[in-house]
VOTI-595101 format. One line per 4 residues: number of its first residue (from 1); their letters; for each residue x negated, y, z negated of N, C-alpha, C. Coordinates in steps of 0.05 Angstrom, whole numbers, plus 5000, padded with zeros to 4 digits. Atoms other than C-alpha are relative to their C-alpha. Example, Ala and Ser with C-alpha at 12.3 -4.5 7.8 and 13.67 -1.06 7.14 Angstrom:
<atoms>
1> as> 4982,4976,5000,4754,4910,4844,4982,5024,5000 ~ 5016,4976,5001,4727,4979,4857,5015,5022,4986 .
</atoms>
This chain:
<atoms>
1> maif> 4993,5009,4966,6432,3975,3026,5032,4986,4995 ~ 4964,5007,5002,6499,3947,3001,5016,5019,5007 ~ 4993,4974,5001,6517,4015,2996,5004,5009,5031 ~ 5011,5000,4973,6495,4027,3064,5024,4986,5018 .
5> aavv> 4986,5013,4988,6530,3969,3095,5034,5014,4997 ~ 4975,4983,5012,6599,3996,3059,5012,5018,5021 ~ 5004,4985,4978,6584,4058,3095,5011,5006,5024 ~ 4998,4999,4971,6580,4035,3160,5028,4991,5011 .
9> ivlv> 4969,5009,5003,6645,3994,3146,5016,5016,5006 ~ 4971,4971,4997,6685,4051,3130,5000,5018,5021 ~ 5001,4990,4987,6666,4089,3186,5010,4990,5020 ~ 4993,5019,4976,6673,4034,3234,5040,5006,5002 .
13> ivdl> 4976,5002,4990,6743,4032,3215,5017,5026,5008 ~ 4982,4972,4991,6763,4108,3209,4990,5009,5035 ~ 5009,4996,4972,6724,4107,3286,5021,4982,5018 ~ 4974,5022,4977,6779,4049,3312,5029,5014,4999 .
17> llfr> 4971,4989,5000,6836,4077,3274,5009,5029,4994 ~ 5000,4975,5000,6832,4149,3258,4993,5022,5015 ~ 5023,4979,4978,6780,4195,3297,4978,4995,5005 ~ 5021,5005,4986,6724,4189,3334,4979,5010,4974 .
21> vswy> 5026,4993,5019,6661,4186,3286,4982,5007,5016 ~ 5029,4992,4979,6593,4222,3315,4985,4981,4987 ~ 5023,5022,5013,6549,4156,3306,4971,5010,5003 ~ 5027,4989,5000,6498,4203,3332,4985,5023,4979 .
25> gfli> 5006,4978,5025,6502,4261,3274,4999,4972,4975 ~ 5006,5015,5019,6512,4196,3224,4971,4995,4999 ~ 5026,5019,5003,6447,4159,3248,4982,5030,4988 ~ 5010,4978,5008,6411,4233,3243,4991,5000,4969 .
29> gcaf> 5000,4995,5027,6430,4244,3175,4984,4972,4980 ~ 5004,5025,5025,6415,4175,3155,4967,4994,5004 ~ 5028,4996,5001,6341,4188,3188,4981,5016,4978 ~ 5007,4987,5021,6329,4244,3145,4995,4989,4975 .
33> llav> 4992,5010,5024,6352,4215,3080,4981,4981,5001 ~ 5016,5027,5006,6309,4149,3096,4962,5025,4998 ~ 5025,4991,5001,6245,4194,3116,4997,5016,4979 ~ 5008,4994,5024,6247,4229,3051,4990,4986,4978 .
37> viac> 5001,5023,5016,6251,4172,3016,4974,4989,4991 ~ 5027,5009,4991,6189,4147,3048,4979,5022,4996 ~ 5010,4980,5004,6159,4214,3048,4986,5004,4971 ~ 5005,4991,5032,6159,4218,2969,4985,4982,4998 .
41> elmp> 5024,5021,5004,6114,4157,2971,4974,5008,5011 ~ 5015,4991,4983,6069,4177,3029,4978,5030,4988 ~ 5009,4972,5007,6053,4248,2995,4971,4995,4982 ~ 5016,5008,5024,6006,4219,2935,4971,4990,5019 .
45> ergl> 5024,5015,4982,5951,4188,3000,4988,5020,5011 ~ 5006,4971,4990,5942,4266,3014,4996,5015,4974 ~ 5001,4995,5032,5939,4283,2939,5022,5025,4999 ~ 4985,4982,5007,6001,4319,2944,5026,4991,4977 .
49> rkdl> 4988,4996,5013,6053,4329,2897,5023,4974,5012 ~ 4993,5016,4990,6101,4261,2901,5034,5008,5013 ~ 4970,4981,5000,6172,4315,2896,4996,5018,5023 ~ 4999,4975,4981,6148,4356,2950,5020,4993,5022 .
53> pydl> 4962,5006,4977,6197,4325,3003,5029,5012,4993 ~ 4984,4987,5003,6252,4347,2965,5000,5028,4997 ~ 5000,4971,4986,6231,4419,2981,4988,5005,5029 ~ 4999,4997,4985,6211,4412,3036,5021,5000,5024 .
57> iwwi> 4969,5005,4979,6281,4386,3073,5020,5018,4999 ~ 4977,4980,5004,6311,4452,3045,4992,5012,5028 ~ 5017,4982,4973,6265,4488,3107,5008,4979,5025 ~ 5004,5027,4976,6259,4426,3150,5021,4994,5014 .
61> fpls> 4971,5009,4990,6334,4402,3160,5013,5022,5022 ~ 4982,4984,4988,6363,4468,3178,4996,5011,5027 ~ 5003,4986,4977,6313,4497,3218,4999,4980,5030 ~ 4998,5016,4970,6303,4435,3260,5018,4996,5016 .
65> iiga> 4978,4995,4985,6372,4430,3274,5003,5030,5016 ~ 5004,4972,4992,6372,4511,3292,4984,4992,5031 ~ 5027,5006,4975,6310,4484,3340,5002,4991,5019 ~ 4987,5022,4978,6340,4433,3371,5022,5014,5011 .
69> riaf> 4977,4983,4987,6404,4467,3388,4987,5021,5019 ~ 5008,4980,4977,6360,4531,3416,4992,4994,5030 ~ 5020,5016,4979,6317,4485,3465,5022,5000,5020 ~ 4993,5016,4984,6374,4446,3486,5022,5027,5022 .
73> vvnn> 4988,4974,5001,6417,4522,3492,4984,5018,5030 ~ 5014,4982,4974,6364,4558,3537,4997,4977,5028 ~ 5004,5018,4974,6352,4495,3587,5025,4993,5012 ~ 4967,5004,4990,6431,4498,3592,5017,5018,5004 .
77> ldly> 4991,4978,5001,6443,4567,3599,5031,4992,5012 ~ 4981,5003,4988,6495,4550,3655,5025,4991,4987 ~ 4975,5013,5022,6540,4506,3605,5020,5017,4989 ~ 4977,4992,5020,6567,4558,3562,5013,5029,5010 .
81> nnfw> 4986,4964,4998,6610,4626,3563,4995,5019,4979 ~ 4992,4974,5022,6602,4657,3499,4978,4979,4983 ~ 5033,5007,5016,6552,4652,3449,5016,4977,4970 ~ 4991,5021,5016,6609,4614,3401,4996,4963,5014 .
85> emca> 5005,5018,4996,6601,4557,3443,4974,4992,5008 ~ 5037,5006,5011,6516,4556,3442,5004,4987,4968 ~ 5002,5014,5031,6536,4551,3363,5012,4970,4997 ~ 4988,5019,4999,6576,4494,3380,4986,4972,4993 .
89> vwng> 5011,5021,4995,6534,4438,3360,5006,4973,4990 ~ 4975,5022,4999,6590,4387,3344,5006,4994,5022 ~ 4992,5008,4972,6601,4384,3422,4981,4986,5019 ~ 5021,5004,4983,6535,4360,3429,4977,5015,5012 .
93> glsi> 5018,4987,4976,6465,4382,3463,4977,5009,4975 ~ 5028,4991,5013,6398,4378,3421,4974,4979,5019 ~ 5024,5006,4987,6332,4380,3444,4980,4984,4979 ~ 5014,5010,5022,6282,4335,3404,4979,5016,4993 .
97> yggv> 5028,4978,5002,6223,4380,3422,5000,5024,4987 ~ 4991,4969,5018,6262,4441,3392,5000,4996,4976 ~ 5001,5011,5033,6270,4400,3328,4983,5002,4990 ~ 5033,5003,5008,6199,4391,3325,4984,5018,4987 .
101> igga> 5012,4974,5009,6182,4458,3325,5022,5017,4977 ~ 4987,4993,5024,6230,4484,3288,5002,4986,4968 ~ 5012,5004,5028,6215,4436,3233,4978,5007,4991 ~ 5033,4995,5003,6142,4445,3238,5005,5030,4986 .
105> iglv> 4996,4963,5000,6161,4527,3235,5011,4994,4957 ~ 4995,5002,5029,6203,4497,3163,4979,4996,4983 ~ 5027,5017,5017,6144,4455,3140,4988,5028,4985 ~ 5020,4971,5005,6097,4520,3143,5013,5023,4979 .
109> icca> 4990,4978,5019,6142,4568,3107,5007,4984,4980 ~ 4990,5012,5015,6161,4518,3064,4960,4985,4975 ~ 5024,5006,5016,6080,4502,3044,4981,5031,4993 ~ 5013,4973,5009,6066,4574,3041,5015,5013,4983 .
113> ikkv> 4980,4996,5021,6115,4586,2990,4989,4985,4980 ~ 5019,5015,5016,6081,4530,2949,4982,4994,5001 ~ 5033,4997,5001,6017,4542,2961,4990,4975,5005 ~ 5004,5027,4998,6008,4472,2991,4987,5004,5029 .
117> dpik> 5016,5015,4984,5955,4447,3048,5029,4997,5028 ~ 4984,5007,4982,6005,4445,3110,4993,4973,5017 ~ 5007,5026,4980,5962,4401,3157,5005,4980,4974 ~ 4995,5028,5015,5962,4347,3094,5023,4992,5000 .
121> amdc> 4977,5010,5004,6034,4352,3087,5010,4998,5026 ~ 4982,5007,4969,6049,4344,3166,4983,4966,5007 ~ 5008,5027,5000,5999,4281,3156,5019,4986,4992 ~ 4980,5017,5021,6043,4251,3109,5024,5003,5019 .
125> vapv> 4978,4992,4982,6107,4280,3153,5004,4986,5029 ~ 5001,5011,4970,6089,4253,3216,5006,4969,5006 ~ 4984,5020,5001,6094,4185,3205,5031,4996,5000 ~ 4974,5000,5010,6169,4191,3182,5014,5014,5017 .
129> lilg> 4983,4991,4985,6188,4236,3231,4996,4988,5027 ~ 4997,5008,4970,6175,4196,3295,5013,4962,4985 ~ 4973,5018,5012,6209,4134,3251,5033,5020,5000 ~ 4972,4990,4983,6264,4182,3255,5006,5006,5019 .
133> qaig> 4994,4997,4974,6259,4189,3323,5014,4978,5011 ~ 4991,5031,4983,6262,4118,3337,5022,4989,4988 ~ 4978,5007,5001,6328,4113,3294,5016,5025,5012 ~ 4980,4981,4980,6362,4173,3334,5003,4989,5020 .
137> rwgn> 5001,5014,4967,6346,4146,3396,5030,4977,5003 ~ 4977,5006,5001,6404,4098,3377,5021,5013,5001 ~ 4977,4985,4994,6450,4147,3380,5004,5014,5029 ~ 5004,4997,4970,6441,4159,3451,5017,4969,5010 .
141> fanm> 4997,5026,4989,6462,4085,3456,5034,5003,4986 ~ 4977,4989,5015,6528,4110,3409,5017,5006,5023 ~ 4985,4980,4983,6544,4162,3459,5002,4983,5033 ~ 5018,5009,4973,6519,4126,3524,4993,5024,5015 .
145> evyg> 5009,4977,4990,6483,4179,3541,4953,4993,5007 ~ 5035,4998,5004,6402,4189,3559,4999,4972,5011 ~ 5013,5025,5001,6398,4122,3593,4994,5003,5031 ~ 5020,5003,4982,6356,4107,3657,5012,4996,5022 .
149> weit> 4992,5011,4979,6359,4088,3729,5017,4971,5007 ~ 4977,5029,4992,6418,4040,3756,4979,4971,5007 ~ 5014,5031,4993,6395,3968,3757,5018,4988,5027 ~ 4990,5004,4979,6412,3940,3820,4994,4962,5005 .
153> ndal> 5001,5024,4997,6384,3869,3809,5013,4982,4979 ~ 4979,5018,5011,6432,3819,3778,4978,4986,4967 ~ 5020,5015,5022,6371,3789,3741,4999,5005,4979 ~ 5007,4997,5018,6357,3835,3698,5022,5021,4988 .
157> kwfp> 4983,4990,5014,6423,3862,3681,5008,4985,4976 ~ 4992,5007,5023,6418,3847,3606,4995,5006,4981 ~ 5012,4977,5024,6411,3879,3540,4974,4987,4987 ~ 5006,4974,5000,6360,3906,3515,4985,5010,5021 .
161> fgvk> 5007,4983,4980,6335,3912,3585,5012,5029,5010 ~ 4980,4984,4986,6391,3950,3615,5017,5001,4975 ~ 4979,4991,5013,6452,3980,3584,5023,5004,5021 ~ 4971,4989,4983,6525,3982,3611,5019,5020,4996 .
165> vngt> 4991,4967,5002,6557,4050,3617,5023,4996,5021 ~ 4980,4999,4974,6620,4053,3652,5006,4978,5024 ~ 4991,5019,4981,6622,3985,3683,4972,5004,5023 ~ 5022,5001,4984,6543,4001,3712,4979,5000,4985 .
169> whla> 5012,4997,5012,6483,3977,3689,4970,5018,5007 ~ 5028,4979,4987,6416,4021,3679,4989,4994,4976 ~ 5025,5006,5024,6353,4019,3643,5014,5004,4973 ~ 5000,4994,5025,6355,4026,3570,4980,5017,4987 .
173> nffy> 5019,4988,5015,6314,4078,3558,5004,5009,4968 ~ 5001,4995,5026,6335,4098,3490,4978,4972,4982 ~ 5016,5015,5009,6314,4028,3473,4967,4999,5001 ~ 5027,4997,4991,6244,4031,3509,4982,5017,4971 .
177> esvl> 5011,4979,5023,6235,4101,3465,4997,4990,4966 ~ 5005,5003,5027,6255,4073,3400,4984,4973,4990 ~ 5016,5021,5011,6210,4007,3400,4972,5012,5004 ~ 5022,4986,4994,6152,4049,3426,5002,5021,4970 .
181> dlag> 5000,4976,5026,6170,4103,3366,4995,4984,4961 ~ 5006,5017,5029,6174,4045,3310,4975,4998,5008 ~ 5027,5012,5000,6112,4019,3336,4974,5023,4993 ~ 5026,4973,5017,6076,4090,3322,5007,5009,4983 .
185> ffml> 4993,4996,5030,6109,4092,3258,4983,4986,4982 ~ 5019,5012,5014,6068,4032,3235,4969,5010,5011 ~ 5032,5000,4993,6003,4054,3271,4990,5029,4984 ~ 5011,4965,5018,6007,4134,3242,4994,4984,4967 .
189> lyll> 4995,5003,5033,6027,4103,3170,4971,4980,5003 ~ 5023,5013,5004,5961,4054,3177,4977,5028,5005 ~ 5019,4981,4999,5916,4109,3201,5002,5019,4977 ~ 4995,4989,5022,5949,4153,3139,4977,4980,4978 .
193> rktk> 5013,5008,5028,5923,4097,3093,4971,4995,4997 ~ 5029,5003,4995,5851,4088,3121,4983,5014,5001 ~ 5013,4980,5006,5827,4149,3129,5018,5025,4992 ~ 4999,4975,5016,5817,4215,3095,5006,5025,5015 .
197> kkgl> 4999,4969,4985,5812,4265,3155,5019,5010,5000 ~ 4968,4986,5000,5864,4319,3156,4999,5014,5020 ~ 4995,4993,4974,5891,4324,3208,5006,4984,5029 ~ 5013,5032,4975,5877,4261,3252,5034,4993,5000 .
201> vtcs> 4975,5012,5000,5949,4231,3229,5017,5022,5022 ~ 4980,4979,4983,5983,4300,3261,4994,5002,5027 ~ 5010,5002,4962,5939,4297,3324,5009,4976,5008 ~ 4994,5028,4979,5955,4220,3336,5022,5008,5006 .
205> ylcy> 4968,4998,4995,6031,4232,3330,5000,5015,5024 ~ 4996,4994,4979,6025,4284,3376,4986,4995,5031 ~ 5007,5018,4967,5984,4249,3438,5022,4974,5001 ~ 4982,5022,4995,6028,4193,3423,5028,5001,5012 .
209> ygfi> 4977,4987,4985,6094,4223,3428,5003,5010,5035 ~ 5007,4977,4972,6070,4269,3479,4995,4979,5025 ~ 5009,5023,4974,6045,4204,3528,5022,4986,5002 ~ 4986,5012,4988,6099,4163,3516,5025,5019,5009 .
213> rffl> 4974,4985,4985,6152,4214,3529,5000,5004,5032 ~ 5008,4994,4976,6116,4240,3593,5008,4978,5019 ~ 4999,5029,4968,6125,4166,3631,5032,5000,5000 ~ 4968,5015,5005,6198,4151,3602,5011,5022,5011 .
217> edlr> 4989,4978,4986,6214,4218,3630,5018,4988,5026 ~ 4988,5015,4978,6215,4186,3690,5012,4982,5017 ~ 4975,5024,4995,6256,4128,3683,5034,5016,4995 ~ 4970,4984,5005,6314,4173,3665,5016,5005,5028 .
221> dpqf> 4982,4988,4977,6370,4183,3704,5000,5018,5007 ~ 4999,4974,4994,6372,4248,3744,5017,5016,4981 ~ 4987,4991,5009,6429,4271,3707,4999,5020,4970 ~ 5008,4995,5029,6395,4278,3640,4970,5016,4998 .
225> imii> 5033,4977,5001,6327,4315,3660,5014,5027,5015 ~ 5005,4977,4993,6327,4385,3657,4980,5007,5012 ~ 5023,4989,4974,6291,4421,3715,4998,5027,4992 ~ 5004,4974,5004,6258,4492,3700,5015,5003,5024 .
229> pgtn> 4991,4979,4972,6290,4543,3750,4976,4995,5016 ~ 5009,4997,4974,6266,4549,3815,4969,4975,5000 ~ 5014,5025,4990,6213,4482,3808,5015,4965,5000 ~ 4985,5035,5001,6219,4405,3807,4988,4989,4975 .
233> iaws> 5009,5016,5035,6189,4399,3736,5016,5003,4981 ~ 4983,5005,5018,6220,4375,3682,4989,5009,4975 ~ 5007,4985,5032,6220,4415,3617,4982,4985,4982 ~ 5004,5021,5023,6210,4350,3578,4978,4993,5001 .
237> klts> 5023,5006,4998,6151,4332,3622,4976,5019,4993 ~ 5019,4977,4995,6121,4392,3621,4994,5005,4965 ~ 5006,4995,5039,6121,4398,3533,4995,4976,4996 ~ 5018,5023,5007,6102,4330,3531,4971,4999,5004 .
241> litf> 5021,4997,4982,6046,4347,3577,4979,5023,4979 ~ 5007,4977,5014,6036,4410,3528,4994,4989,4970 ~ 5011,5011,5022,6038,4365,3464,4980,4977,5006 ~ 5025,5014,4987,5989,4317,3495,4972,5005,4997 .
245> liga> 5018,4986,4998,5941,4366,3504,4990,5009,4972 ~ 5008,4985,5031,5946,4395,3429,4985,4978,4989 ~ 5003,5027,5015,5943,4328,3402,4966,4993,5004 ~ 5019,5012,4992,5881,4305,3448,4974,5028,4978 .
249> igli> 5017,4987,5018,5843,4375,3424,4999,4993,4977 ~ 5008,5007,5036,5856,4367,3354,4981,4970,4996 ~ 5019,5020,5007,5831,4301,3362,4966,4999,5002 ~ 5036,4996,4995,5762,4326,3390,4993,5012,4988 .
253> tili> 5016,4986,5027,5755,4371,3341,4993,4986,4977 ~ 5008,5006,5023,5757,4330,3290,4976,4978,5002 ~ 5027,5034,4992,5706,4269,3329,4978,5028,4997 ~ 5030,4987,5003,5658,4331,3335,4996,5006,4970 .
257> itlv> 5015,4996,5033,5661,4349,3252,4990,4980,4994 ~ 5007,5039,5002,5659,4273,3242,4967,5002,5005 ~ 5020,5000,4989,5593,4280,3288,4986,5008,4985 ~ 5012,4975,5015,5569,4345,3254,4989,4989,4972 .
261> nkkk> 5005,5008,5026,5578,4312,3188,4981,4977,5001 ~ 5021,5025,4996,5541,4241,3209,4973,5015,5002 ~ 5013,4995,4990,5487,4289,3239,4989,5008,4977 ~ 5015,4989,5024,5478,4321,3164,4993,4972,4986 .
265> leta> 5003,5030,5017,5476,4245,3133,4977,4994,5013 ~ 5029,5011,4996,5419,4227,3177,4979,5023,4994 ~ 5024,4979,5011,5379,4295,3156,4997,4994,4979 ~ 5017,5002,5031,5386,4286,3084,4986,4968,4996 .
269> niln> 5015,5032,5004,5375,4206,3096,4963,5009,5002 ~ 5031,5009,4996,5308,4225,3125,4983,5024,4974 ~ 5021,4985,5028,5293,4280,3071,5008,4982,4982 ~ 5001,5017,5026,5314,4232,3017,4985,4969,4998 .
273> ggti> 5014,5018,4990,5266,4188,3045,5015,4970,5009 ~ 4986,5029,4997,5315,4128,3069,5020,4995,4974 ~ 4985,5012,5028,5359,4127,2996,5023,4997,5002 ~ 4971,4984,4997,5427,4147,3028,5011,4973,5008 .
277> eska> 4994,5022,4991,5459,4075,3035,5037,4995,5008 ~ 4983,5009,4999,5528,4078,3018,5014,5036,5004 ~ 4982,4980,4991,5592,4125,3037,5001,5020,4972 ~ 5004,4980,5022,5584,4154,2963,4967,5015,4996 .
281> dfvk> 5018,4980,4987,5515,4179,2974,4998,5011,5023 ~ 4987,4969,4974,5538,4214,3036,5009,5019,4986 ~ 4980,4965,5009,5592,4255,3000,4977,5007,4982 ~ 5018,4982,5013,5538,4264,2944,4976,5020,5007 .
285> tete> 5019,4982,4991,5485,4285,2988,5008,5022,5014 ~ 4988,4976,4988,5533,4329,3030,5010,5020,4981 ~ 4991,4986,5018,5561,4350,2966,4971,5018,4987 ~ 5026,4986,5012,5486,4372,2943,4992,5014,5027 .
289> lnes> 5006,4979,4975,5472,4403,3015,5013,5023,5004 ~ 4987,4971,5007,5527,4449,3011,5006,5014,4981 ~ 4999,4988,5024,5518,4465,2940,4968,5012,5005 ~ 5025,4988,4997,5444,4483,2974,5001,5022,5014 .
293> ektk> 4994,4979,4982,5472,4520,3028,5013,5022,4986 ~ 4986,4985,5014,5521,4554,2978,4982,5023,4979 ~ 5020,4984,5024,5461,4576,2929,4978,5017,5021 ~ 5013,4988,4977,5427,4596,2998,5017,5035,4998 .
297> tenk> 4981,4983,4991,5483,4642,3013,4997,5026,4974 ~ 5000,4975,5026,5490,4669,2945,4974,5020,4992 ~ 5024,4980,5007,5413,4685,2934,5001,5025,5024 ~ 5002,4980,4976,5419,4717,3006,5010,5025,4989 .
301> ndlt> 4988,4985,5009,5468,4754,2980,4997,5019,4974 ~ 5016,4995,5018,5443,4774,2917,4981,5022,5004 ~ 5017,4987,4993,5380,4793,2948,5004,5026,5015 ~ 4991,4979,4992,5418,4835,2993,5012,5025,4975 .
305> khnk> 4988,4981,5009,5453,4868,2936,4976,5015,4983 ~ 5023,4992,5012,5388,4873,2897,4980,5027,5014 ~ 5013,4990,4982,5359,4911,2955,5007,5024,5012 ~ 4978,4987,4991,5414,4951,2970,5000,5027,4965 .
309> kqkn> 5014,4984,5032,5405,4978,2884,4972,5011,5004 ~ 5030,4986,4992,5338,4985,2897,4992,5024,5020 ~ 4997,4971,4988,5345,5035,2952,5019,5020,4982 ~ 4994,4981,5006,5392,5065,2913,4980,5011,4987 .
313> ndah> 5018,4987,5026,5351,5073,2855,4973,5012,5015 ~ 5030,4975,4989,5287,5101,2894,5021,5017,5012 ~ 4989,4978,4989,5330,5144,2928,5008,5024,4974 ~ 4991,4990,5030,5357,5166,2856,4980,5016,4988 .
317> tksk> 5028,4988,5012,5292,5170,2833,4980,5028,5019 ~ 5018,4979,4984,5264,5214,2894,5018,5024,4996 ~ 4989,4971,5004,5321,5260,2884,4997,5012,4975 ~ 5007,4995,5015,5303,5262,2810,4972,5019,4999 .
321> neqn> 5030,4980,5000,5224,5283,2825,5005,5013,5009 ~ 4998,4983,4989,5251,5329,2871,5010,5016,4990 ~ 4990,4979,5016,5293,5365,2822,4976,5005,4978 ~ 5019,4992,5030,5236,5357,2767,4974,5022,5022 .
325> kqev> 5021,4984,4984,5187,5385,2824,5006,5032,4993 ~ 4986,4973,4995,5234,5446,2834,5000,5012,4967 ~ 4995,4983,5022,5242,5459,2765,4970,5009,4984 ~ 5031,4994,5009,5169,5459,2751,4986,5020,5011 .
329> ikte> 5008,4978,4985,5157,5505,2809,5011,5026,4989 ~ 4987,4980,5009,5212,5554,2781,4985,5005,4970 ~ 5002,4998,5025,5190,5544,2714,4962,5015,5001 ~ 5017,4981,4998,5108,5570,2735,5013,5035,5015 .
333> sdne> 4998,4978,4983,5141,5618,2776,5006,5021,4977 ~ 4990,4983,5021,5176,5644,2713,4975,5016,4974 ~ 5012,4993,5013,5115,5640,2676,4972,5020,5015 ~ 5014,4989,4981,5071,5672,2731,5013,5033,4996 .
337> sdnl> 4977,4966,5005,5129,5736,2726,4999,5001,4977 ~ 5010,4997,5035,5116,5733,2641,4980,5016,5005 ~ 5020,4995,5005,5049,5740,2653,4987,5031,5012 ~ 5002,4975,4977,5047,5793,2712,5012,5022,4979 .
341> ente> 4993,4975,5016,5094,5838,2666,4987,5004,4971 ~ 5016,4989,5034,5057,5829,2597,4975,5017,5007 ~ 5024,4987,4988,4990,5852,2642,5011,5033,5006 ~ 5001,4971,4999,5024,5913,2664,5013,5017,4970 .
345> nken> 4998,4981,5030,5052,5932,2592,4980,5009,4991 ~ 5029,4995,5012,4985,5922,2570,4992,5025,5006 ~ 5012,4985,4982,4953,5963,2624,5015,5034,4991 ~ 4986,4980,5007,5015,6017,2605,4988,5016,4976 .
349> knkt> 5003,4994,5040,5001,6016,2531,4973,5022,4998 ~ 5020,4992,5006,4927,6029,2546,5001,5024,5011 ~ 4994,4971,4987,4938,6088,2587,5012,5017,4984 ~ 4981,4987,5006,4981,6114,2544,4982,5011,4967 .
353> en> 5035,4991,5018,4926,6113,2483,4996,5021,5002 ~ 5018,4976,4987,4885,6150,2528,5003,5031,5002 .
</atoms>
């Protein structure tokens, strides 16, 4: 903490005396570092290696930046005259949704290489992701951007309800989202530690973040709202709605699976005479049911293989019998020919003697 404070003090001095420091970039960097440290402690919650984040960061960091930049440029093509201007990320212009998508792609690639379950990894990354978003929003405050409507009521012109930009008070959108993101971090952290259902934390993040962004988008100053060409629909609102729906579908799927397992528990309880009283008993019984189903499947496969083998054997036996029958017929035919020949020879011999 002391080192971090010293770095901040040095950067403030540099910003005041030498050149302008990119506080947004500094905060994003801090968010990534903090995310890696916390993620290392969360990985064991899903049975993953504690040092997995050090592998993930090499893929997530660059692809999230690239994704964030591409999403922003695609929505603001009219701002750029050539390709190099589009690549100048240091001039500003990142999309959080693009960053999330790019980072998710990086995570999946890394998990595929390391042979790790990507859903489990996402469950551990989701809490630190929303924490990073909470930190990153203060970069908007440093840049005096992405604020909300103008505040006309003098009684509401105070921070953190509002923020003063160029002498005018606006709604402090960055602060609202930062607080909500921080609350989301603690919620997801609680879910991660209290439930082992794979995908629940990830889907909860999608639902939660999509929900808050959908409504906060309406509070933004119009200059910071990117509209889909030819419509009055904001890109962020549409993306937030899609994000929410994906999360909701995921949660519903997990709920259905849970209910099915519960039904299995009830069935197993009846079959076992009501002896299942604890979660351990359920896990044991569920394992036994799964093993039973597995055994049935294996037996079915073995029976199928046996029938197929028997069928092949029958066909082979039939073919062999046919072959033997043909040989017997041939032998009998040869014997008849020999007998006939012997008879003729005998008759010819008798005629000759006479």
